[in-house]
Backbone as a chain_set.jsonl record, in Angstrom:
{"seq": "XXXXXXXXXXXXXXXXXXXXXXXXXXXXXXXXXXXXXXXXXXXXXXXXXXXXXXXXXXXXXXXXXXXXXXXXXXXXXXXXXXXXXXXXXXXXXXXXXXXXXXXX", "coords": {"N": [[86.429, 116.078, 94.273], [89.115, 115.414, 92.152], [90.405, 114.477, 89.048], [93.332, 112.616, 88.998], [96.806, 111.821, 88.167], [96.973, 109.282, 85.671], [94.649, 106.747, 86.388], [93.714, 107.549, 88.823], [92.373, 109.601, 91.56], [92.36, 112.833, 93.113], [91.341, 113.582, 96.253], [89.578, 115.777, 98.338], [88.929, 116.236, 101.686], [87.043, 117.207, 104.59], [88.135, 117.193, 107.791], [86.657, 115.711, 110.649], [87.716, 114.853, 112.875], [90.616, 113.197, 114.293], [92.026, 110.133, 114.982], [94.355, 108.517, 114.986], [97.211, 109.803, 113.659], [99.531, 109.043, 112.397], [102.001, 109.541, 110.022], [101.006, 111.982, 109.201], [100.935, 115.507, 109.025], [99.19, 117.39, 110.934], [97.183, 120.131, 112.147], [96.545, 120.947, 115.616], [93.63, 121.135, 117.461], [92.584, 118.814, 114.862], [90.076, 119.305, 113.797], [87.749, 120.334, 111.345], [89.733, 120.754, 109.464], [91.06, 120.802, 106.205], [91.963, 118.102, 104.111], [93.932, 116.757, 101.605], [94.113, 113.881, 99.632], [95.451, 111.136, 97.739], [93.784, 108.861, 95.654], [94.363, 105.951, 94.169], [92.729, 104.226, 92.674], [89.902, 105.002, 91.0], [87.343, 104.046, 91.525], [87.321, 102.727, 93.905], [87.934, 103.247, 97.261], [84.324, 103.199, 97.391], [82.848, 106.304, 97.815], [80.588, 108.783, 98.976], [79.717, 112.144, 98.338], [79.363, 114.396, 101.013], [78.859, 112.517, 102.986], [80.015, 111.01, 106.081], [83.058, 109.462, 106.866], [85.145, 106.846, 108.185], [88.47, 106.609, 107.796], [91.313, 104.705, 106.965], [94.357, 104.928, 105.861], [97.449, 105.36, 104.119], [100.655, 107.015, 104.386], [102.681, 108.196, 101.988], [106.074, 108.818, 101.295], [106.854, 110.348, 99.024], [104.446, 111.139, 97.877], [102.57, 111.773, 99.78], [99.507, 111.714, 101.718], [97.674, 108.786, 100.981], [95.136, 106.669, 99.699], [94.965, 103.576, 99.205], [93.462, 100.813, 97.295], [93.121, 98.676, 99.125], [92.638, 99.866, 101.533], [91.059, 100.65, 104.703], [87.809, 101.612, 104.846], [84.91, 102.905, 106.076], [81.507, 103.892, 106.752], [81.203, 106.553, 109.036], [80.1, 106.432, 112.358], [78.717, 108.107, 115.097], [78.476, 106.65, 117.516], [80.687, 105.044, 117.549], [82.758, 106.458, 118.502], [83.841, 106.335, 121.2], [85.083, 103.794, 121.287], [86.985, 104.111, 119.244], [88.482, 106.222, 120.296], [89.617, 104.962, 122.543], [91.185, 103.022, 121.209], [92.96, 104.721, 119.923], [94.707, 105.451, 121.872], [96.368, 103.357, 122.23], [99.581, 101.957, 121.616], [101.096, 101.294, 118.517], [102.28, 98.087, 117.424], [104.546, 98.245, 115.779], [105.795, 100.59, 116.451], [108.614, 102.123, 117.981], [109.691, 101.63, 121.37], [110.103, 104.118, 123.731], [112.423, 104.896, 126.244], [111.702, 105.808, 129.625], [111.914, 109.222, 130.39], [113.613, 109.81, 128.31], [114.495, 111.747, 125.402], [113.229, 112.459, 122.193]], "CA": [[87.287, 115.073, 93.684], [89.778, 115.864, 90.937], [91.13, 113.376, 88.4], [94.774, 112.714, 89.173], [97.558, 111.152, 87.11], [96.498, 107.917, 85.417], [93.248, 106.47, 86.693], [93.412, 107.935, 90.197], [91.71, 110.856, 91.897], [92.771, 113.564, 94.303], [90.123, 113.825, 97.013], [89.71, 116.713, 99.452], [87.924, 115.985, 102.72], [87.085, 118.048, 105.778], [88.262, 116.297, 108.938], [85.844, 115.972, 111.838], [88.545, 114.392, 113.977], [91.7, 112.288, 113.938], [92.306, 109.226, 116.093], [95.794, 108.264, 114.865], [97.611, 110.553, 112.478], [100.693, 108.457, 111.75], [102.943, 110.516, 109.489], [100.348, 113.203, 108.74], [101.222, 116.732, 109.767], [97.899, 118.052, 111.1], [97.114, 121.053, 113.282], [95.866, 120.397, 116.791], [92.934, 119.929, 117.017], [92.441, 118.77, 113.408], [88.681, 119.49, 113.411], [87.472, 121.254, 110.231], [90.913, 120.899, 108.627], [90.953, 120.149, 104.9], [93.051, 117.171, 103.828], [93.915, 116.2, 100.254], [94.825, 112.619, 99.505], [95.382, 110.499, 96.431], [93.107, 107.564, 95.581], [94.833, 105.418, 92.893], [91.639, 103.555, 91.964], [88.813, 105.974, 91.103], [86.084, 103.421, 91.93], [87.414, 102.102, 95.211], [86.685, 102.851, 97.904], [83.182, 104.038, 96.998], [82.503, 107.327, 98.805], [79.601, 109.744, 98.5], [79.905, 113.503, 98.82], [78.487, 114.771, 102.116], [78.819, 111.467, 104.011], [81.168, 110.97, 106.988], [83.729, 108.17, 106.785], [86.328, 106.516, 108.958], [89.458, 106.23, 106.792], [92.632, 104.26, 107.41], [95.173, 104.827, 104.666], [98.895, 105.37, 104.28], [101.349, 108.246, 104.02], [103.859, 107.893, 101.189], [107.06, 109.887, 101.419], [106.896, 111.225, 97.856], [103.114, 111.546, 97.43], [101.76, 112.222, 100.911], [98.41, 110.807, 102.072], [97.165, 107.961, 99.891], [94.117, 105.716, 100.11], [94.989, 102.49, 98.232], [92.241, 99.998, 97.264], [92.998, 97.788, 100.29], [92.435, 100.68, 102.737], [89.847, 100.457, 105.497], [86.901, 102.751, 104.691], [83.526, 102.601, 106.468], [80.746, 105.054, 107.189], [81.447, 106.91, 110.43], [78.928, 106.523, 113.234], [79.144, 108.727, 116.36], [78.569, 105.691, 118.619], [81.999, 104.391, 117.475], [83.76, 107.4, 118.995], [84.52, 105.874, 122.42], [85.967, 102.679, 120.921], [88.099, 104.663, 118.477], [89.309, 106.997, 121.226], [90.397, 103.987, 123.312], [92.193, 102.445, 120.318], [93.962, 105.73, 119.583], [95.653, 105.552, 122.987], [97.271, 102.194, 122.193], [100.769, 102.078, 120.779], [101.17, 100.293, 117.459], [103.403, 97.176, 117.662], [105.73, 98.608, 115.001], [106.406, 101.806, 116.98], [109.647, 101.841, 118.982], [109.395, 102.003, 122.753], [111.077, 105.073, 124.26], [112.661, 104.75, 127.678], [111.183, 106.929, 130.418], [112.859, 110.308, 130.576], [114.426, 110.075, 127.126], [113.942, 112.698, 124.451], [113.385, 112.04, 120.801]], "C": [[87.829, 115.608, 92.361], [90.553, 114.693, 90.365], [92.625, 113.625, 88.517], [95.502, 112.052, 88.025], [97.065, 109.723, 86.931], [95.02, 107.791, 85.714], [92.82, 106.968, 88.062], [92.716, 109.277, 90.32], [92.419, 111.513, 93.067], [91.49, 113.982, 95.001], [90.442, 114.795, 98.145], [88.577, 116.453, 100.427], [88.095, 117.007, 103.839], [87.088, 117.122, 106.984], [87.318, 116.705, 110.061], [86.586, 115.514, 113.082], [89.64, 113.491, 113.448], [92.017, 111.44, 115.159], [93.779, 108.86, 116.124], [96.232, 108.925, 113.574], [98.813, 109.966, 111.763], [101.659, 109.531, 111.301], [102.305, 111.79, 108.975], [100.707, 114.378, 109.641], [99.93, 117.533, 109.833], [97.957, 119.038, 112.253], [96.381, 120.404, 114.447], [94.898, 121.434, 117.326], [92.693, 119.978, 115.512], [91.015, 119.015, 112.904], [88.542, 120.594, 112.364], [88.698, 121.557, 109.37], [90.663, 120.189, 107.306], [92.176, 119.273, 104.686], [92.871, 116.649, 102.415], [94.673, 114.889, 100.284], [94.557, 112.017, 98.144], [94.72, 109.139, 96.561], [93.473, 106.973, 94.217], [93.737, 104.768, 92.048], [90.39, 104.426, 92.104], [87.482, 105.371, 91.53], [86.153, 102.729, 93.282], [88.299, 102.966, 96.097], [85.538, 103.75, 97.444], [82.829, 105.012, 98.117], [81.522, 108.303, 98.169], [79.869, 111.102, 99.132], [78.888, 113.798, 99.918], [78.385, 113.736, 103.22], [80.084, 111.54, 104.861], [81.741, 109.564, 106.993], [84.855, 108.068, 107.801], [87.318, 105.955, 107.944], [90.744, 105.786, 107.465], [93.454, 103.998, 106.161], [96.646, 104.803, 105.011], [99.427, 106.762, 103.973], [102.604, 107.822, 103.272], [104.791, 109.093, 101.211], [107.014, 110.859, 100.246], [105.53, 111.757, 97.435], [102.264, 112.105, 98.558], [100.651, 111.23, 101.209], [97.868, 110.081, 100.841], [96.174, 106.954, 100.463], [94.069, 104.598, 99.073], [93.716, 101.641, 98.311], [92.049, 99.11, 98.492], [92.792, 98.551, 101.597], [91.106, 100.37, 103.406], [89.013, 101.726, 105.398], [85.497, 102.29, 105.055], [82.825, 103.911, 106.813], [81.009, 105.297, 108.666], [80.117, 106.999, 111.165], [79.394, 107.081, 114.577], [79.259, 107.743, 117.525], [79.887, 104.915, 118.603], [83.088, 105.235, 118.143], [84.521, 106.892, 120.215], [85.494, 104.735, 122.122], [87.195, 103.208, 120.187], [89.036, 105.492, 119.353], [90.179, 106.064, 122.056], [91.495, 103.366, 122.457], [93.297, 103.445, 119.997], [95.022, 105.875, 120.669], [96.638, 104.388, 123.019], [98.426, 102.46, 121.245], [100.752, 100.965, 119.748], [102.376, 99.393, 117.714], [104.673, 97.576, 116.914], [106.418, 99.869, 115.508], [107.447, 101.456, 118.03], [109.217, 102.325, 120.366], [110.489, 102.946, 123.224], [111.211, 104.867, 125.757], [112.139, 105.984, 128.398], [112.269, 107.976, 130.589], [113.723, 110.602, 129.367], [113.722, 111.072, 126.22], [114.195, 112.196, 123.051], [113.924, 113.179, 119.975]], "O": [[87.092, 116.18, 91.558], [91.269, 113.998, 91.086], [93.119, 114.702, 88.182], [94.887, 111.748, 87.003], [96.773, 109.032, 87.907], [94.23, 108.65, 85.323], [91.654, 106.818, 88.426], [92.5, 109.988, 89.338], [93.008, 110.836, 93.909], [90.648, 114.659, 94.411], [91.455, 114.651, 98.828], [87.407, 116.449, 100.047], [89.165, 117.593, 104.004], [86.149, 116.351, 107.179], [87.191, 117.886, 110.385], [86.142, 115.754, 114.205], [89.602, 113.067, 112.293], [92.249, 111.969, 116.246], [94.396, 108.891, 117.189], [95.683, 108.638, 112.51], [99.095, 110.35, 110.628], [102.094, 110.349, 112.11], [102.991, 112.612, 108.367], [100.771, 114.246, 110.863], [99.606, 118.271, 108.903], [98.684, 118.825, 113.224], [95.674, 119.413, 114.265], [95.328, 122.548, 117.626], [92.606, 121.064, 114.938], [90.771, 118.938, 111.7], [89.148, 121.658, 112.488], [88.69, 122.531, 108.618], [90.112, 119.088, 107.289], [93.292, 119.655, 105.038], [91.801, 116.159, 102.057], [95.743, 114.791, 100.885], [93.57, 112.341, 97.482], [95.045, 108.36, 97.457], [92.956, 107.433, 93.199], [93.825, 104.77, 90.82], [89.869, 104.576, 93.209], [86.564, 106.117, 91.871], [85.149, 102.2, 93.757], [89.368, 103.375, 95.646], [85.75, 104.925, 97.143], [82.544, 104.595, 99.24], [81.612, 108.611, 96.981], [80.205, 111.196, 100.313], [77.704, 113.492, 99.778], [77.872, 114.042, 104.297], [81.104, 112.069, 104.419], [81.002, 108.587, 107.111], [85.435, 109.071, 108.218], [87.042, 104.941, 107.301], [91.209, 106.412, 108.417], [93.278, 102.983, 105.487], [97.047, 104.293, 106.058], [98.734, 107.584, 103.374], [103.485, 107.174, 103.836], [104.349, 110.24, 101.153], [107.124, 112.069, 100.446], [105.464, 112.743, 96.701], [101.317, 112.849, 98.299], [100.819, 110.031, 100.985], [97.637, 110.69, 99.796], [96.353, 106.451, 101.572], [93.245, 104.639, 98.16], [92.972, 101.737, 99.287], [90.911, 98.821, 98.861], [92.774, 97.94, 102.666], [90.163, 99.895, 102.773], [89.455, 102.796, 105.817], [84.952, 101.388, 104.419], [83.471, 104.911, 107.126], [81.036, 104.356, 109.459], [79.145, 107.562, 110.663], [80.367, 106.582, 115.142], [80.057, 107.968, 118.435], [80.177, 104.192, 119.556], [84.212, 104.769, 118.325], [85.745, 107.009, 120.255], [86.607, 104.715, 122.649], [88.318, 102.797, 120.476], [90.252, 105.461, 119.165], [91.36, 106.344, 122.257], [92.621, 103.199, 122.926], [94.451, 103.055, 119.818], [96.117, 106.371, 120.405], [97.628, 104.429, 123.75], [98.267, 103.104, 120.208], [100.43, 99.821, 120.068], [103.406, 99.881, 118.177], [105.773, 97.273, 117.376], [107.514, 100.194, 115.05], [107.209, 100.596, 118.878], [108.479, 103.301, 120.501], [111.673, 102.62, 123.13], [110.214, 104.684, 126.456], [112.135, 107.08, 127.838], [113.414, 107.647, 130.898], [114.498, 111.558, 129.39], [112.501, 111.218, 126.269], [115.227, 111.592, 122.758], [114.126, 113.026, 118.77]]}, "num_chains": 1, "name": "protein.A"}
């Protein structure tokens, strides 16, 4: 963790997996990839070095990955893997539906 501008921190984590990457540009597979993200509030979410977490944050166009105070952060448990894998296959309601055979 490195103190960022203002009261925030820049945190570097090692990914053990990615269920939904959103706007993140990650290699495939993302396992053991380092990811830096900005945490605007240095005391939230509380994270301990060496622990595994499930993180759901945002990607800002000008700053990149960010974990605001209202982000979802919980300790990761391997028994959650199947549920998370199933959820990762679902399309988010805000994503546009592409017609079959069309190219983006």
